[in-house]
N, C-alpha and C positions, 0 to 999 in steps of 0.2 A: 632266503632274503627277508622273509617276514620277521624273523628273529632279529636281523640287523636293523630293520626299521623300528621295531619295538625298542631295541636298545638305544637307538639314536633319539627316539621320542622320549623315552624315560630319562635319558641323560640330559636332554634339553629342558625337561620339566624339573629335574633335580636342581635345587638351589645351593645347597651347602656342599662343601668339600667332603664332609662326613657322609652325606647321602651318596655322593658319587663313589666314594670309597666302598660303601656297603654294596652298591650296585656292582662295582668292579669285582668285589670279592665273590658275590653271588653268581653273576652272569658273565663277567668279563672273560673268563676262561670258557671256551666253547665246550670243553669236556666236563663242565660242571654238571652235577647230578640234579641240581634244582631247576625246575622248569622256569621259563621266562614269566609265565603267568603268575606263578607263586611269588616271584621276586617283585613283580609289578604290584600285586596285592599288598605285599609287605611294605613297599615304599609308600603306597597310597595310605595305608594305615598310619605309618610314621608321620606322613605329611599332615593327615587329619589331626593326629594327636599334637603335633607341633603347632598347628593353627589354633587348636583349642587352648593349648598352653599359653600361646602368645596372647590370645584374647583374654584369658584369665588374668594374666599379669598386667595387661593393659599398657599404659604409658611407661611403666617401670623399665621395660626392656626396649623402649622405642629408640634408645640411643641419644645422640646429641640434640635431637629435635623434640625433646619432651614437652617443651612449651608450645609447640605448634598445635593449633586446633584447626581442623579443616573448616574453611569458610564457605564451602560449596553449598551447604544448606541455605545459608543466608543469601548467597548469590542467586541460587535457583528461586528462592522466595521473591527476591527483588525482580528477577526476570519475569516470573509469573505475574506479579503485580503490574509490572510495566505492560505485559501483554494484555491483561484485563483492562488496564487504562486505555491502551491503544484501541482495543476492540470497542470499548464504550465510546471513545472519541470518534472512531470510524463510523459507528452507528449514528452518532449525533451529527457528524459531518454529512453523512449520506442523507439524513432527514433534512438538514439545512439546504443541501444541494437540490433535493427534490422540491422543496418549497421555493427556492430561488428559480428553478426551471419553470415551475407553475406561475410564479410572478412574472417571469420574462414572457411567457406565452400570453398571459393576460395583458401585460403592457404592450406587447407587440400588436395584439389584436386591437387594443384601444387606439394605439397610434395609427394603425392602418385605417381604422374607421375615421379617425380625425383627418387623416390625409385625404381620404375619399370625400369627406364632407367639405374640406377646404377646397379641393379641386372643383367640386360642384359649385361652390360659392364663387370661386374664381371665374368659372365659365359664365355664371350668371352676371357677375360684375362686368366681365368683358362684353357680354351682349348689351348690358345697360350702357356701358361706355360707348359702344359702337352706335347704339340708338341715339344716345345724347349727342355724339359727334355729328350724326346725320341731321338730327333736329337743329343743332347749331348752324350747320351748313345751310339748311333750309331757311332758318330764321335770318341768316345774313343775306341770303338771296332775296327774301321777302323785304328786308329792310332796304336793300339797294333798289329793289323795284318800287317800293313805297316812296323813297326819296326822289327817284326819277319822276314818279307820277306826281308828287307834290311840287317838284320844281316845274314840271310842265303845267300844272294847274296854276301855280303862282304866276307864271309867265302869261298864261292865257287870261287870267283875271287881272292882271295889271295893265 
């Protein structure tokens, strides 16, 4: 079974019909005298030589897409730049947020102190208003008493 797996694996790796034919010639017949390992090495060598040849010839053998130049390097560069920008912006935004939080805490404390002071002032003003209302009431009573006394004195003297 391991020979069948190796055969299936090598056939799936093979790309050209020529490579498959070489494989079938060497290993396809189970009665072949060449071991599977030797055939695998041979195909690997041929694939390495084919890759080197393709790299040497460059775009000449690239087929109908000769003018295509991969843009992935530029795209990755743009993405890396965007990431750097976002990280810088994130850092800046976090600093601004921290400052805003500190300002909020300071503003909240100042407003709470102002509310406390205003409440104390309101209590004092309410006490003064109450005292003034009592004083007014007392003054009105005194005025009424004084008028009655004056009226009685005017009657008595007349």
